[in-house]
C-alpha positions in Angstrom: 249.4 124.7 71.1 246.0 124.6 72.6 243.0 127.0 71.2 240.7 128.3 73.9 237.2 129.6 73.5 237.3 133.3 74.8 234.7 134.7 77.3 231.4 135.9 76.0 232.0 139.4 77.4 235.4 139.7 75.5 233.4 138.6 72.4 231.0 141.2 73.1 233.3 143.9 73.8 235.2 143.1 70.5 232.1 143.5 68.4 232.3 140.8 66.3 229.5 141.9 64.0 231.6 145.1 63.0 232.5 145.3 59.4 236.1 145.2 58.4 237.3 148.6 57.4 238.9 149.1 53.5 242.5 148.7 54.8 241.5 145.2 57.0 240.0 144.1 53.4 243.2 145.2 51.8 245.3 143.6 53.9 243.7 140.2 53.9 243.6 140.3 50.3 247.2 140.8 50.2 247.9 138.3 52.3 245.8 135.5 50.6 247.8 136.4 47.5 251.1 135.8 48.9 249.8 132.7 50.5 248.6 131.4 47.1 250.2 133.4 44.3 249.9 131.0 41.8 246.2 129.8 42.4 245.1 133.5 42.3 247.4 133.8 39.2 245.6 130.5 37.6 241.9 131.8 38.5 242.7 135.3 36.7 244.1 133.5 33.5 241.2 130.9 33.4 238.5 133.6 34.3 239.9 135.9 31.6 240.0 133.3 29.0 236.5 132.2 29.9 235.3 135.4 29.6 236.8 135.7 26.1 235.0 132.7 24.9 232.0 134.2 26.1 232.2 137.4 24.7 233.3 135.8 21.3 230.6 133.4 21.5 232.7 130.4 20.8 235.7 130.7 18.5 235.0 130.0 14.8 237.8 127.6 14.6 240.2 125.4 16.7 241.7 127.8 19.6 244.1 127.1 22.5 241.8 128.9 24.9 239.8 125.7 25.7 243.0 124.1 26.8 243.8 126.9 29.1 240.1 127.1 30.5 240.3 123.3 31.2 243.6 123.3 32.7 242.9 126.5 35.1 239.6 124.4 36.2 242.1 121.5 37.4 244.5 124.1 38.7 242.6 125.6 41.3 242.5 122.6 43.7 245.7 121.0 42.6 247.6 124.4 43.4 245.6 124.7 46.7 246.7 121.2 47.6 250.5 121.4 47.1 250.4 124.6 48.8 248.6 123.5 52.0 251.1 120.1 51.7 254.1 122.4 51.6 252.9 124.5 54.8 251.7 121.3 57.0 254.9 119.8 56.3 257.0 122.8 56.5 258.8 122.5 53.0 261.2 124.9 52.6 261.2 127.8 49.6 262.9 125.5 47.3 260.9 122.5 48.0 257.8 124.3 47.7 258.6 125.9 44.5 259.4 122.3 43.1 255.8 120.8 44.1 254.2 124.0 42.9 256.5 123.5 39.4 255.6 119.8 39.2 252.0 120.7 39.6 252.2 123.5 36.5 254.2 120.8 34.5 250.8 118.4 34.9 248.1 121.0 34.2 250.4 121.8 31.1 250.7 118.3 29.9 247.0 117.7 30.6 246.1 121.1 28.4 247.8 119.2 25.6 245.2 116.4 25.7 242.4 118.8 25.2 241.5 119.0 21.5 241.5 122.6 20.2 238.0 122.3 18.4 236.3 121.3 21.3 233.1 122.3 20.7 233.2 120.1 18.0 234.7 117.0 19.9 233.1 114.1 21.6 232.1 114.4 25.4 234.8 112.2 26.9 236.7 115.4 27.1 234.2 117.1 29.5 233.2 114.1 31.8 237.3 113.3 32.0 237.4 116.8 33.2 234.6 116.4 35.9 236.1 113.2 37.3 239.4 114.8 37.4 237.8 117.8 39.0 236.0 115.6 41.8 239.4 113.6 42.3 241.3 116.9 43.2 238.5 118.4 45.1 238.8 115.1 47.7 242.4 115.6 47.3 242.3 119.1 48.9 240.5 117.6 51.8 243.1 115.1 52.6 246.2 116.4 51.1 247.9 118.5 54.4 246.8 115.1 56.2 248.4 112.2 54.4 250.7 110.4 56.7 250.6 113.3 59.5 247.9 114.8 61.6 245.3 113.3 63.5 241.5 112.7 62.9 240.1 116.0 64.6 242.8 118.2 63.1 241.4 116.6 59.7 237.8 117.6 60.8 238.3 120.8 61.9 240.3 121.7 58.3 237.6 120.3 56.3 235.0 122.0 58.4 236.6 125.3 57.9 236.4 124.5 54.1 233.1 123.4 54.4 231.6 126.5 55.8 233.7 128.6 53.8 232.5 127.3 50.5 228.8 127.8 51.3 229.7 131.5 52.6 231.2 132.1 49.4 228.7 130.7 47.5 226.1 132.7 49.3 227.8 135.9 48.9 228.5 135.5 45.1 224.6 134.8 44.5 223.8 137.8 46.3 226.4 139.9 44.5 225.4 138.1 41.3 221.8 139.1 41.9 222.3 142.5 42.9 224.7 143.5 39.9 222.5 141.8 37.5 219.6 143.9 38.7 221.7 147.1 38.3 222.5 145.8 34.5 218.8 145.6 34.0 218.2 148.9 35.3 221.1 150.4 33.3 219.4 148.5 30.1 215.6 149.4 30.8 216.0 153.0 32.4 218.9 154.5 30.1 218.5 152.3 27.3 222.2 151.2 27.2 221.5 147.9 25.4 223.0 145.5 28.0 223.6 142.2 25.9 222.6 139.0 27.4 225.9 137.6 27.6 227.3 140.5 30.0 224.9 138.5 32.9 227.1 135.0 32.1 230.1 137.4 31.7 229.3 138.7 35.0 228.8 135.2 36.7 231.9 133.7 35.5 233.9 136.9 36.7 232.5 136.2 40.4 232.9 132.9 40.6 236.5 132.6 39.1 237.9 135.7 40.9 235.7 136.9 43.9 234.7 133.2 45.0 237.8 132.1 44.7 239.8 134.7 46.3 237.4 134.7 49.2 237.5 131.0 49.5 241.3 130.9 49.8 241.0 133.2 52.6 239.6 131.2 55.0 241.9 128.1 54.4 243.1 127.3 57.6 246.9 128.0 58.4 247.5 127.3 61.9 248.2 123.7 61.4 249.8 123.2 64.8 246.5 124.1 66.5 244.0 122.4 64.4 244.1 119.0 66.6 243.8 120.5 69.9 240.8 122.7 68.7 237.4 121.5 70.0 235.0 124.5 68.5 231.9 123.1 66.9 229.6 125.5 65.5 225.6 125.1 66.5 224.8 125.8 63.0 226.4 122.8 61.6 224.6 120.6 64.0 221.3 122.0 63.4 222.0 121.5 59.4 222.9 117.7 60.1 220.4 116.9 62.6 217.3 118.8 61.3 217.9 118.8 57.6 220.1 115.8 56.9 219.2 113.4 59.2 215.3 113.6 58.4 216.4 113.4 54.9 218.2 110.0 55.7 215.2 108.7 57.1 212.7 109.7 54.2 215.2 107.7 52.1 215.3 105.1 54.1 211.8 104.6 54.2 211.1 105.0 50.6 214.0 102.6 50.2 212.9 99.6 52.3 209.2 100.1 51.3 210.5 99.5 47.7 212.7 96.5 48.8 209.7 94.8 50.2 207.6 95.7 47.2 210.4 93.7 45.1 210.0 90.9 47.3 206.4 90.6 47.3 206.0 91.0 43.6 209.7 88.8 42.9 210.3 91.1 40.3 213.6 93.0 39.3 214.3 96.4 40.6 214.2 99.4 38.3 217.7 100.9 37.4 216.2 104.5 38.5 216.2 103.0 42.3 220.5 103.5 42.0 220.0 107.1 42.4 217.9 106.8 45.6 220.3 104.6 47.1 223.2 106.6 46.4 221.5 109.7 47.7 220.5 107.8 51.0 223.8 106.6 51.2 225.7 110.0 50.7 223.4 112.2 52.7 224.2 109.5 55.6 227.7 109.6 55.3 227.8 113.3 54.9 225.6 113.7 58.3 228.1 111.4 60.0 231.1 113.3 59.1 229.3 116.4 60.2 228.4 114.9 63.8 231.5 113.1 63.9 233.1 115.5 66.8 230.3 115.4 69.0 229.1 111.6 68.5 230.8 110.6 72.1 229.1 113.5 74.0 226.5 112.0 76.6 223.6 114.1 75.1 224.4 112.8 71.6 223.8 109.2 72.1 221.3 109.1 68.9 224.6 110.0 66.9 226.4 106.7 67.9 223.3 104.5 67.4 223.0 105.9 63.9 226.5 105.7 63.1 226.5 102.0 64.4 223.3 100.9 62.0 223.7 103.0 59.0 226.2 100.9 57.5 224.1 97.9 58.6 221.0 99.0 56.9 222.7 99.7 54.1 223.9 96.2 52.9 220.5 95.1 52.0 220.0 98.3 49.6 223.6 97.5 48.0 222.4 94.4 47.3 219.1 95.6 45.6 221.1 98.5 43.8 223.6 95.8 42.5 220.7 93.4 41.0 219.1 96.8 39.2 222.9 97.5 37.8 223.1 94.0 36.8 220.0 94.0 35.0 221.0 97.3 33.0 224.6 95.9 32.3 223.3 92.5 30.9 220.7 94.0 28.5 222.3 97.2 27.5 226.1 97.0 28.3 228.6 99.2 30.3 228.2 103.3 29.8 230.1 105.7 31.8 227.0 106.3 34.1 226.6 102.7 34.8 230.4 102.2 35.3 230.6 105.1 37.7 227.4 103.4 39.4 229.0 100.0 39.8 232.0 101.4 41.2 230.3 103.7 43.6 228.3 100.5 44.6 231.4 98.5 45.1 233.2 101.4 47.2 230.0 101.8 49.5 230.3 98.4 50.2 233.6 98.2 51.2 233.3 101.3 53.5 230.3 99.5 55.2 232.6 96.4 55.8 235.2 98.6 57.2 233.1 100.9 59.4 231.2 97.6 60.6 234.3 95.9 61.6 237.2 98.4 61.9 237.9 99.7 65.4 239.8 102.6 64.3 237.2 103.8 62.0 239.2 106.3 60.5 236.9 108.9 58.6 240.1 110.2 56.4 239.4 107.3 54.4 236.3 108.5 52.9 237.7 111.2 50.9 240.7 109.7 50.5 239.6 106.6 48.9 236.9 108.7 46.5 240.0 110.6 45.4 242.1 107.5 44.6 239.1 105.9 43.0 238.4 108.8 41.0 242.0 109.1 39.6 242.2 105.5 38.7 238.9 105.1 36.6 239.8 108.4 34.7 242.4 106.6 32.2 243.9 103.0 31.1 242.4 100.2 29.7 240.6 99.6 33.2 239.0 103.3 33.2 235.5 104.0 32.6 236.1 105.2 28.9 237.9 102.2 28.0 235.6 99.9 29.4 232.5 101.6 28.5 233.6 102.4 24.6 234.7 98.6 24.3 231.3 96.9 25.8 229.3 99.3 23.8 231.3 98.4 20.6 230.9 94.7 21.4 227.2 94.7 21.6 227.1 96.5 18.1 229.1 94.1 16.6 227.2 91.2 17.9 224.1 92.8 16.7 225.4 93.5 13.2 226.8 90.1 12.7 223.3 88.6 14.0 221.9 90.4 11.1 224.5 90.0 8.5 225.3 93.6 8.3 229.0 92.8 9.6 230.8 90.3 7.4 234.4 89.1 7.6 235.1 92.3 9.4 233.3 94.8 7.0 230.0 96.6 7.0 227.3 96.1 4.1 223.9 97.0 3.7 221.3 94.9 5.7 220.3 92.1 3.4 217.1 91.7 5.1 214.7 94.2 7.2 216.1 94.7 10.7 213.8 94.2 13.6 212.5 97.3 15.4 214.4 96.1 18.7 217.7 95.5 16.9 217.4 99.2 15.0 216.5 100.6 18.3 219.9 99.1 19.9 222.0 99.8 17.1 220.8 103.7 17.1 221.5 103.8 20.7 225.0 102.5 20.4 225.8 104.9 17.4 224.2 107.9 19.3 226.1 106.8 22.1 229.7 106.4 20.1 228.9 109.9 18.4 228.2 111.9 21.8 231.1 110.4 23.9 233.7 108.7 22.2 233.4 109.0 18.3 233.8 106.0 15.8 237.4 105.2 15.9 236.7 101.8 17.1 234.4 101.1 14.7 235.9 102.9 11.8 238.0 99.7 10.3 234.6 98.0 9.6 233.6 101.0 7.1 235.2 101.3 3.5 234.5 105.2 4.0 235.5 107.7 6.7 233.0 108.6 9.4 234.7 111.5 9.9 233.4 114.6 8.6 234.1 118.5 8.6 233.9 120.0 11.8 234.0 123.6 11.0 230.9 122.8 8.7 229.1 120.3 11.1 229.9 121.4 14.4 231.1 117.6 15.1 234.1 115.5 14.4 231.9 112.7 13.3 228.9 112.1 10.8 225.6 111.9 12.4 224.3 108.5 13.7 221.4 108.4 11.3 223.9 108.8 8.3 225.9 105.8 9.7 222.9 103.8 10.1 221.5 104.6 6.6 225.1 103.3 5.5 224.2 100.0 7.1 220.7 99.9 5.7 219.2 100.5 9.1 216.1 102.7 10.1 217.7 105.4 12.9 215.5 105.6 15.8 216.1 108.8 17.3 215.9 109.7 21.4 214.4 106.7 22.6 213.4 106.2 26.2 211.0 104.4 28.5 207.4 105.8 28.2 205.2 106.7 31.5 203.2 103.8 32.7 201.5 101.7 29.6 202.1 104.7 27.4 203.3 104.7 23.8 204.3 107.7 21.9 205.2 107.7 18.4 206.6 110.8 16.1 207.3 110.9 12.6 210.4 112.0 11.1 209.0 115.6 9.5 212.3 116.0 7.5 211.2 113.0 4.9 209.0 113.7 2.1 205.7 112.1 1.8 204.3 110.9 -1.5 201.3 112.9 -2.4 201.2 112.2 -6.2 198.2 109.7 -5.9 196.0 112.1 -4.3 194.1 115.3 -5.4 194.1 117.2 -2.1 195.5 117.2 1.4 194.4 118.4 4.7 197.2 119.4 6.5 198.3 118.5 10.1 194.7 118.1 11.8 194.8 117.2 15.3 192.3 114.7 17.1 192.3 114.9 21.2 188.8 114.1 21.6 185.7 112.2 19.6 184.9 114.7 16.6 181.6 114.9 15.1 181.0 115.6 11.2 182.1 119.0 10.8 182.7 120.5 7.4 186.2 121.8 6.7 187.0 124.9 5.2 188.1 124.8 1.7 187.6 121.0 1.8 184.6 119.0 0.2 184.6 116.5 3.0 184.1 116.1 6.5 185.6 114.4 9.2 184.0 112.0 11.9 186.2 110.5 14.9 184.5 107.8 17.2 184.0 108.1 20.9 186.8 105.8 21.2 189.1 107.6 18.8 189.7 104.2 17.1 187.9 105.0 14.0 188.4 108.0 11.4 185.6 108.2 9.0 186.1 110.9 6.1 182.4 111.7 4.7 181.8 113.3 1.1 179.7 116.0 1.3 177.6 116.2 -1.9 175.3 118.9 -2.8 172.4 116.6 -3.6 172.4 115.5 -0.2 174.1 112.1 -0.4 176.6 111.5 2.3 179.1 108.9 0.8 181.7 108.0 3.3 185.0 106.0 4.3 186.1 104.7 7.8 189.4 104.0 8.4 189.9 101.8 11.5 192.8 102.8 13.7 192.2 100.2 16.6 194.1 97.3 15.2 196.8 99.7 13.6 197.4 100.9 17.2 197.7 97.3 19.0 200.0 96.6 16.1 202.2 99.5 17.1 201.9 98.7 20.5 203.1 95.4 20.2 206.2 96.3 18.0 207.5 99.2 20.0 205.6 98.5 23.5 206.1 101.1 26.3 208.2 104.1 24.9 208.8 107.2 23.3 210.2 107.0 19.7 211.4 110.0 17.4 212.1 110.4 13.6 210.0 107.1 12.4 210.0 106.8 8.8 206.2 108.4 7.7 205.2 105.3 6.1 205.6 103.3 9.1 203.0 105.6 10.6 200.7 105.8 7.5 197.2 104.0 6.5 195.3 103.7 3.4 191.8 102.9 2.5 189.6 103.5 -0.8 186.1 102.6 -1.9 184.0 103.6 -5.0 183.7 107.0 -3.9 186.8 108.1 -2.0 190.5 107.2 -1.8 192.3 108.4 1.4 195.7 108.1 2.9 196.5 108.9 6.7 199.9 110.1 7.9 200.3 110.1 11.5 202.5 112.7 12.3 202.2 111.9 16.3 200.5 109.0 17.9 199.7 108.6 21.6 198.1 105.5 23.0 198.0 103.4 26.3 197.7 100.2 27.3 194.9 99.5 29.6 194.2 95.7 30.5 194.4 94.0 27.5 193.0 96.9 25.2 195.0 99.6 23.6 193.3 102.7 23.5 194.0 105.7 21.4 194.8 109.0 23.3 195.3 111.4 20.5 196.8 111.6 17.3 198.2 114.2 14.8 197.5 113.4 10.8 197.9 114.9 7.4 194.8 113.5 5.3 195.2 112.8 1.6 192.3 112.3 -0.4 190.7 112.0 -4.1 187.1 112.1 -4.7 186.4 109.1 -7.2 184.1 110.3 -9.9 181.3 107.9 -10.4 
């Protein structure tokens, strides 16, 4: 069966812009529900449960509702895939029903793997959901064409899905904006007191029911005619040619300029470059997929040239990406993000080799291989979670053993002060385990349980700072690379400071610019900050005119801090680490710096700003 374009006059006479009647809408909706009954039912159940969770703002305890929502999210792409496979292969009613039943059993089995108290659980379950959802969406793209159908039919099918998704999302956003405005009008004009969560419920309702239903109505069903269909939307070419291709060129220029910089300076590439390489690769491959049917037309020679050279120019960038990944791997071990980045790099290299040397160049291999890859890494000892957790536990074991904290398989208090670098690494690993996996792998090292009452704390496991304190290690929270050569340090405000030896205190005084002597209200001292911000002088204001002073030198203190902490942002430092003391015959002063920002300029460390509590005692003379 060959589908032909209809003459323009016929299309015009039929008034394609005419809105469908209510009867047509009802008929189309009924046809969709007859074709995808389980998908619609799955969407309704999942949406209803999600609305209940939002309405109750999260249940107070364990509930089966999270299991249902997670299974329903995966159920939409899985059940769509089973339906289109059955249609394409012309399965009978019994076989089609068996396929749907197997899919439902798989979803139920997955639901049992999701914890009931998901709010307190580590994030491994959410990350696994995202990976499986990605795999199943790729499966929708290839399911009807596994071992059957040609490349053009595959492209036309996915073109229809691609355009339908964009249309569905556009309509959903417009509907949400309009209905949200209506709710706001009811709230402000009629005083109906619309709760904020109603807007979230409206969005979930539209995405869960309307978007799903509208998308399903556009899934192709004339399977015999897809292979011979030669329609190519002009808008799709405009999108690929004038939006995606220029983006690819921008990425290419930036990445090759950075590659040249690496070769000239002969230094390691930054880990962040991986996002650009993946962005360039993904955008380029998407552009080629969208332009695939018209690549051989005479007027589109440029498409063939891009198709030929894209994978060649990708190879040096993949080498650069591998070097960046290798650096992060050797320094910090594997995490889920790095594991997935490395897998994507290997996949891109394999795809590049395939399209460079293969004569067939079957584009089905792109979503098909991504589907298999995502499923493969989501479970098993080779999977992203097992490998990443094992890598970080191994690093933690090595650091604790080096510092004589882990001895004969058991943890004890650190016998000596632990360096900041090691404290930082220990804190980072504990935070990672707490957020993603939990402490089950390291629990045998401890004599006490690392679990806690999730109903009281909102987590299955004790906080990383508490686990670090069991080891006698200072916990360093939320550290990351600073901007340029800037160091930012923040003291832990929850730790009390010792004020017993001092008579008075000036709270939270901020210094951003040089400060001239100025009397402070209700205090008998004045403060002077030098032009370079590196000396703070406390001046005793006496009624007789004598101005006895005590300078506190911050420059060498700042250099010592930068040497210890380097280029970073560090939170929750012990207050004593950011304190200075000084005294003379007139004054005794101690500074507790709450926040300190400094920057290295050449060989000099410059103080930019700081906040401090100033404790002082006037000595009788």
